[in-house]
C-alpha positions in Angstrom: 15.9 25.7 -5.5 17.4 25.9 -1.9 17.9 23.1 0.4 14.8 23.2 2.7 12.5 24.0 -0.4 13.6 20.7 -1.9 13.3 18.5 1.2 9.9 20.0 1.8 8.8 19.4 -1.6 10.0 15.8 -1.8 8.5 15.2 1.9 11.8 14.1 2.8 14.4 14.6 5.9 17.4 16.7 5.2 20.9 14.8 5.3 23.3 17.8 4.8 24.4 18.1 8.6 27.1 20.6 7.5 23.9 23.0 6.9 23.6 26.0 9.0 19.8 25.4 8.9 20.1 21.6 10.3 18.9 20.1 13.5 18.4 16.6 14.3 14.7 16.7 14.9 12.1 14.2 12.7 9.4 15.8 12.9 10.7 19.1 11.0 12.7 17.4 8.4 16.1 18.3 10.5 15.4 21.6 9.4 15.2 25.0 11.4 13.8 27.0 8.9 10.9 24.5 8.1 10.2 24.0 11.9 10.0 28.1 11.8 7.4 27.9 9.1 5.0 25.4 10.6 1.4 26.7 10.9 1.4 25.2 14.8 2.4 27.4 17.4 4.9 26.4 19.6 5.5 26.7 23.3 9.3 27.6 24.6 9.5 24.3 25.9 9.0 22.7 22.2 11.4 25.1 21.0 14.3 24.5 23.5 13.7 20.3 22.5 14.4 20.8 19.3 17.4 22.6 19.7 18.3 20.5 22.6 18.4 23.7 25.4 16.1 24.3 28.4 12.8 26.8 28.1 14.4 29.3 30.0 17.3 29.6 27.7 14.9 30.4 24.9 12.8 32.8 26.8 16.5 34.5 27.2 17.0 34.5 23.9 13.7 35.4 23.0 13.6 38.6 25.2 17.1 39.3 23.7 16.0 39.2 20.1 13.2 41.4 21.4 15.5 44.3 22.6 17.2 44.2 19.3 14.4 44.5 17.5 13.4 47.5 19.7 16.5 49.0 19.4 16.3 48.9 15.5 13.1 50.6 15.4 13.8 53.6 17.8 17.0 54.6 16.1 
């Protein structure tokens, strides 16, 4: 069982701060994967608050990710 699956199944916060998906956010069990899989739609500002960056930075990252996806689909 993967770390995030274990934390979600046991309804506990992750304590593995060395994990590449770990982030300090109790509402998402300290896990970026759990945060991404949530049913709730999140605003750019809410995402920025989780990662401690501005909503504008999240918008920039989102735009770049969309560009990369488009490049892959065209080629």
